[in-house]
N, C-alpha and C positions, 0 to 999 in steps of 0.2 A: 140741135146744137146745145140747147139748154140741158138736156139729159146727159149728154156727153160731158159738158163742163161740170155738172153736178158730180158725176162719177170721178172725174179728175180731181175735184176739190176734196172729195172723201179720201182719195189716195194721198193727196198732199197733206191733209190733216193727220193721217196715220203716220206718214213719214216724219212730220214735225214732232209728233208724240214720241216716236222711236228715237229721234235725235235730240234736238235742243230743248224740247218742251217736256221732258220727262225722263227717258231712259238713257240718254247720252250715249247711244250705241257707237257713235263715231269715235269716242274716246278710247276704245279698246285698241285701236291701231293694229288689228289683226290683218293678216295677209293670206292665211291658209283658207281656201274656199270651203272645205268641209267644216272647219271650225266656225267660219262666218255663217254658213247655212244653219248649223245647229244653234248658234247664238240667236239668229234672226227668228228661228222657229220658237225658241224659248221666250224671246221678247214679244213675239206676236201673242203667245198665250198670256203673258203677263199684261199685255195691253188690253186684251179682252177682259181679263179679270179686273183690272183697274177701271175699265169702262163700266162694267156691270156694278161694281161697288159704288162708283160715282153716281151712276144713274139711280141706284136704289136710295142712296143717301139724299140725292137731290129731290126725289119724288116723295120719300117716306119720312125723312128725318129733318133735314134743313135745306131748303132750296138755295141754289147758288144765287148770289146777289146779281141783280140786273143793273147794268151801268146806264148812264144817261143816254147813250147812243142806242140802247135797246138790246145790246148783246150781253151775254153772261160774263161775269167777272173772270171765270176760268172755265176750262173745258171739263167735261165729265171725266175724262181720263185723268187729268191733273187732280181733280177733286177726289177721285177714288184712290189714286196713288198717294195722296197726302194722308188719307184715312188708313190705308194699309201700312205705310211707313210709321205712322204714329203708333199703331198697335204693335208693330214689331220692335220699335225702338224705345218705347216707354212702357215698361212692365206695369206701372201703376195706373195707366190709363184704362178706363172701363168703357168699352165700346157699347153703342146702343143696339148693335146687331152683329151677327156672326159673319165676318167677311170671308171666312174659309168655306162657307156653304156654296159660294159661287165657283169654287174649284171642282165641284161635282162633275163627273163625266156627263150626267144627265143634262146639266146646264149647257155644256158645250155641244152635245148632240142636238139639243133643242134649237140651238143657234146655227146648226149646220156647219160648225167649225171643222169637223172631221171629214167633210165631203170634198 
């Protein structure tokens, strides 16, 4: 039961990141299933990209602050998404690492994203 709940929690966390906690996918108000499927596929790739950037920044650059209750202040996806958006929206910002290297096909193959 614990393993099943853990998998369910991972799925819920991914949906939260796709919706209210990051990509706001529900704000599109799309109805065409083909378009929705393509959008979800693109958002899934963006979600993996944001996660990898957030994980790298958390481990190698600046750890996410731990709150009093012991959990992180923000998710790895949110942390990565903030870094990516800062790089794209602030041309004078100098990042400490190349976020675009995480878009390499080798990265996604290593993670079995294409399987």
